[in-house]
Each structure stands twice: as structure tokens, then as C-alpha cells.
C-alpha positions as CSV (number, residue, x, y, z in Angstrom):
1,M,126.5,-95.2,-71.4
2,S,126.4,-94.7,-67.6
3,T,124.4,-92.1,-65.8
4,A,126.1,-90.6,-62.8
5,T,124.0,-89.8,-59.7
6,A,125.2,-87.5,-56.9
7,Q,125.3,-88.9,-53.4
8,R,125.9,-86.8,-50.3
9,L,128.4,-88.6,-48.1
10,T,130.2,-87.7,-44.8
11,A,133.9,-86.7,-44.5
12,I,135.6,-86.8,-41.2
13,L,138.9,-85.0,-41.1
14,H,141.7,-84.9,-38.5
15,R,145.3,-83.7,-38.5
16,E,148.0,-86.3,-38.3
17,E,151.5,-85.0,-38.0
18,D,152.0,-82.8,-41.1
19,V,149.0,-83.9,-43.2
20,Y,145.2,-83.9,-43.0
21,V,143.5,-87.3,-43.1
22,A,140.0,-87.5,-44.5
23,E,137.7,-90.5,-44.1
24,C,134.3,-91.4,-45.6
25,P,132.6,-93.6,-43.0
26,E,129.7,-94.7,-45.2
27,V,132.1,-96.3,-47.7
28,G,135.3,-96.8,-45.7
29,T,137.6,-94.8,-48.0
30,V,140.5,-92.8,-46.6
31,S,142.8,-90.3,-48.1
32,Q,145.1,-87.4,-47.1
33,G,146.4,-84.0,-48.2
34,D,148.6,-81.1,-47.2
35,S,145.4,-79.0,-46.7
36,V,141.8,-79.6,-45.8
37,E,140.8,-78.8,-49.4
38,E,143.4,-81.2,-50.8
39,A,142.4,-84.0,-48.4
40,L,138.7,-83.6,-49.4
41,A,139.5,-83.5,-53.1
42,N,141.6,-86.7,-52.7
43,L,138.9,-88.4,-50.7
44,R,136.3,-87.5,-53.3
45,K,138.4,-89.0,-56.1
46,A,139.2,-92.1,-54.0
47,T,135.6,-92.6,-53.2
48,E,134.4,-92.1,-56.8
49,L,137.0,-94.7,-58.0
50,F,136.0,-97.1,-55.3
51,L,132.3,-96.8,-56.0
52,E,132.9,-97.4,-59.8
53,E,134.6,-100.7,-59.0
54,C,132.5,-101.7,-56.0
55,P,129.0,-100.3,-56.3
56,Q,127.2,-100.1,-53.0
57,P,123.5,-100.5,-52.2
58,A,121.7,-97.3,-51.3
59,L,124.0,-95.5,-48.9
60,V,122.3,-94.1,-45.8
61,P,123.9,-90.9,-44.4
62,R,125.4,-91.1,-41.0
63,L,124.1,-89.0,-38.1
64,L,127.0,-86.9,-36.9
65,T,126.8,-85.2,-33.5
66,T,129.1,-84.2,-30.6
67,F,129.1,-85.0,-26.9
68,E,130.9,-83.9,-23.8
69,V,132.8,-86.0,-21.3
70,S,134.1,-85.1,-17.8
71,V,137.8,-85.7,-17.4
72,A,139.3,-85.7,-14.0
């Protein structure tokens, strides 16, 4: 009997042609969908399946921020 534990992970999304691509940088899983919601749901499932097969040591959340650059 396994006990599931919830982990908060990061999802980074971008639009690529006609689909949304979602990536989890802590684990390295990537998925896609026709909408943001579908891409996130697919990423969640892919990440759950990956972690079932390849358990990871304690995952440390990434710090996500933004920055500006000057473009000539």
C-alpha cells in the first residue's frame, strides 16, 4: 500500500505554433495541449507517471523571477 504525498512543482508554459507546451524544470518532464489547462493536466499526468517509475530525492522548488534587458 503506497501513501501519496503532494509536492508543489513549477510549470513553465509557452505557445509553440498551435499548441501550448508545459515543462516541469524540477523533474524535466514536458507535455503539450491545445489549451493552457490541457497542457497543465497532461504535464501533471506525465510527471506523476515519471515519479512513480523514477522516484526523486526531495525536490527543491525553483525560484522563478523576471528580468529586463535593453535591446537596441
